[in-house]
C-alpha positions in Angstrom: 127.0 70.2 197.8 123.6 70.2 196.6 120.7 69.7 198.8 118.2 67.1 198.5 114.6 68.1 197.1 111.2 67.0 196.2 112.5 66.6 193.0 108.8 65.8 191.3 107.9 69.3 192.1 109.0 72.3 190.7 108.6 74.4 193.7 111.1 72.4 195.8 113.9 72.3 192.4 113.3 75.8 191.6 114.0 76.7 195.5 117.0 74.3 195.4 120.7 76.2 197.0 124.0 74.1 196.5 126.6 74.6 199.9 129.6 76.4 197.9 131.0 76.4 201.4 130.0 76.5 205.1 127.2 78.9 205.0 127.5 80.1 201.4 125.3 78.7 198.4 124.5 79.0 195.2 121.1 79.4 193.6 119.0 79.7 190.3 116.2 82.4 190.6 113.7 80.9 188.3 111.8 82.7 185.6 108.3 80.9 186.4 107.9 82.9 189.5 108.1 86.4 188.3 105.8 89.4 188.6 106.3 91.0 185.2 110.2 91.0 185.3 110.9 90.7 188.4 111.6 87.9 190.9 107.7 87.4 193.1 109.1 88.0 197.1 107.4 85.0 198.8 109.4 82.7 196.6 113.0 84.6 197.2 111.4 84.3 200.7 111.2 80.2 200.6 114.7 80.5 199.2 116.4 81.9 201.7 114.2 79.9 204.2 115.5 76.9 202.3 119.4 78.0 202.8 118.9 79.2 206.4 117.0 75.5 207.2 120.4 74.0 206.2 122.6 76.4 208.3 120.5 76.7 211.3 119.7 73.3 213.8 116.2 73.6 213.7 114.1 72.2 211.1 110.7 74.7 211.0 110.8 78.7 209.7 108.9 80.1 212.9 109.5 84.2 212.1 111.3 85.4 209.1 111.5 89.0 208.1 113.0 90.2 205.1 113.8 93.5 203.8 113.9 94.1 200.0 116.6 95.9 198.7 116.3 96.1 194.8 114.3 93.7 192.6 115.6 90.4 191.9 116.2 89.0 188.3 115.8 85.7 186.6 119.5 84.1 187.2 121.8 83.0 189.2 122.8 84.3 192.9 124.8 83.6 195.8 123.0 83.3 199.4 125.1 84.2 202.8 124.2 83.0 205.7 125.4 83.4 209.6 124.5 81.5 212.7 123.4 84.2 214.8 122.4 82.5 217.9 121.4 78.4 219.2 119.4 77.4 221.7 117.7 74.5 222.7 114.6 75.1 221.3 115.1 77.9 218.8 118.2 79.6 216.8 118.3 82.6 214.7 120.7 83.1 211.5 120.7 86.1 209.3 121.1 85.7 205.0 121.5 87.9 202.8 121.0 87.5 199.0 123.0 88.9 196.0 123.6 89.0 192.3 125.9 90.4 190.0 125.8 93.6 187.4 127.5 93.4 184.0 130.3 94.7 185.2 130.6 92.0 187.9 130.6 93.6 190.9 127.7 92.8 193.4 123.8 94.1 193.7 122.4 92.8 197.8 119.0 92.4 197.0 117.1 91.3 200.0 118.1 90.6 203.7 116.5 88.5 206.0 116.7 87.9 209.9 115.1 84.7 210.5 114.1 82.6 214.5 113.8 78.9 213.6 112.4 76.1 215.5 110.3 72.6 215.4 106.7 73.1 215.0 106.6 69.4 215.8 107.6 69.7 219.2 105.2 72.6 220.3 102.3 72.0 222.6 98.9 71.6 221.1 97.1 74.0 223.5 95.0 76.7 221.2 93.5 79.7 222.8 92.0 82.3 219.6 89.5 84.5 218.4 90.9 83.9 215.0 88.7 82.5 212.1 89.0 80.8 208.9 88.0 83.4 206.0 84.7 82.6 204.7 85.1 81.7 200.7 83.0 80.2 198.4 83.6 76.5 197.3 86.7 76.1 194.9 84.2 75.4 191.8 82.3 78.6 192.5 86.0 81.0 192.7 87.8 82.4 189.9 91.3 81.2 188.7 93.5 81.8 186.3 92.3 79.2 183.5 88.2 79.4 183.0 86.2 78.0 185.9 84.7 74.7 186.1 81.1 76.6 185.9 81.9 78.8 183.3 82.7 82.0 185.4 85.2 83.9 183.6 88.9 83.9 184.2 91.0 86.3 185.9 93.8 87.6 183.8 97.2 86.1 184.2 99.9 88.2 182.6 102.8 86.5 184.7 104.9 83.7 185.2 104.1 82.9 188.5 100.5 82.5 187.8 101.1 78.9 185.9 102.5 77.4 188.8 99.7 78.3 191.3 96.4 76.5 191.8 95.1 80.2 192.6 91.1 80.7 192.9 89.9 83.8 193.9 86.7 84.8 196.2 84.6 86.3 193.6 83.7 89.1 196.5 87.2 90.3 195.8 87.7 89.8 192.4 85.9 93.0 191.3 89.0 94.1 189.8 89.6 91.4 187.2 86.3 92.5 185.5 86.8 96.2 185.8 85.1 96.6 188.9 87.0 97.1 192.1 85.2 97.1 195.0 87.3 99.4 196.7 87.5 97.5 199.6 91.4 96.3 200.3 90.4 92.8 200.6 91.6 89.5 198.5 91.0 86.1 199.7 91.4 82.7 198.0 92.2 79.0 197.6 95.7 78.5 197.3 97.6 75.4 196.3 101.0 74.7 193.7 100.0 73.6 190.5 101.7 70.5 190.4 99.8 69.3 193.6 102.7 69.5 196.2 101.5 69.6 199.6 102.1 72.6 202.2 104.7 72.6 204.2 106.2 75.4 206.8 108.3 76.1 203.7 105.8 76.6 201.0 103.9 78.8 203.8 107.1 81.5 203.1 105.9 81.8 199.5 101.8 81.5 200.2 101.9 84.8 202.5 103.1 86.7 199.2 101.3 85.0 196.3 98.3 86.8 195.8 97.1 89.6 193.7 97.5 92.7 195.4 95.0 94.2 197.7 95.6 97.8 195.7 94.2 96.2 192.7 90.5 95.6 194.5 91.2 99.1 195.5 91.2 100.7 192.0 95.0 100.9 191.4 96.9 98.7 188.7 100.6 98.0 188.4 103.3 96.7 190.5 103.0 96.5 194.0 106.5 95.7 195.5 107.7 94.9 198.8 109.2 96.8 201.2 109.4 94.8 204.0 108.2 91.5 204.8 107.6 89.5 208.3 106.2 86.1 208.2 104.9 83.9 211.2 104.6 80.1 210.6 102.4 78.9 213.4 102.0 75.0 212.7 103.0 72.6 210.0 99.9 72.4 208.0 97.9 69.6 207.0 97.7 67.9 203.5 94.7 69.8 201.2 94.3 73.5 200.2 94.7 76.3 201.9 92.7 79.1 202.4 94.2 82.8 202.4 92.9 85.9 203.2 94.8 89.2 202.8 93.5 92.9 204.1 95.1 96.4 203.8 93.8 99.2 206.4 95.4 102.0 205.4 97.0 103.2 201.9 98.8 106.7 202.4 102.0 108.4 200.9 101.9 105.9 198.0 102.6 103.2 200.4 100.2 100.5 202.2 100.3 97.4 204.6 98.6 93.9 203.9 98.2 91.4 206.6 97.7 87.8 205.6 96.4 85.5 207.4 96.4 81.6 206.1 94.8 78.3 207.4 94.9 74.8 206.3 92.3 72.3 205.6 91.7 71.6 209.4 90.8 75.1 210.2 93.6 76.0 211.9 95.8 79.1 211.6 99.2 77.9 210.4 100.7 81.4 209.4 100.5 84.8 209.3 102.2 87.8 207.8 102.5 91.7 207.4 104.1 93.4 204.7 104.9 96.7 204.1 104.7 97.3 199.9 104.6 100.4 197.7 101.6 101.0 195.3 101.1 103.2 192.0 99.0 106.3 192.9 97.0 105.8 189.7 93.5 104.7 188.4 
């Protein structure tokens, strides 16, 4: 049974899953969401979120933790889910994604533990010291195509860049012109290129869709995610998102990335932390 999606959105079509049996889903990992040849971790998290959203009785991801075991590649995949616990306000489940080697053997790609609830039922009380990131206006930031004011474009060598409406704060885009700041910071306006509005599921992509902070630290190459935990705090309002990602410590070839996602009404709608590997070369 194919699950209903927003058919006009490439993101929804490419995260669609088909229920083969209770808790078991067929999926196809799209080449459109790759970085070099590997499938983006945020896209995979959203795909797993789609399956878990069908398997669990509550509608929204609230906390999702993924361990990336091997690099996923475009092509068919199978997601197996298990309901661990269901309660009145939250439910918990696990999911694994496997692909198949040439000899037909299974290769596990990632394993997820998630808590789901109803974000719409949460109280409105907010007490926070967090503030939205200060990012220049959209038209003054840099994208993968030429910016409206004639600023140079950010080099886009990955397929996922064509699916994102991404505009980087020039203060965190020095790496794109060979002059990285040395700071572990990345800030951007974020949306999907086809205009699909954000929702809790797409926020799982958003937290892992910016260029790695390692680029602005003077490193280059692939920065694969080892573990990623995303907290979805609210259903986002329509409109572009603002994303800020920071790294404070790179040691032993590993770094952390802490992300915050803010919606058009200045509300903090998602947070994440991931551990990633970095290539120690300038």
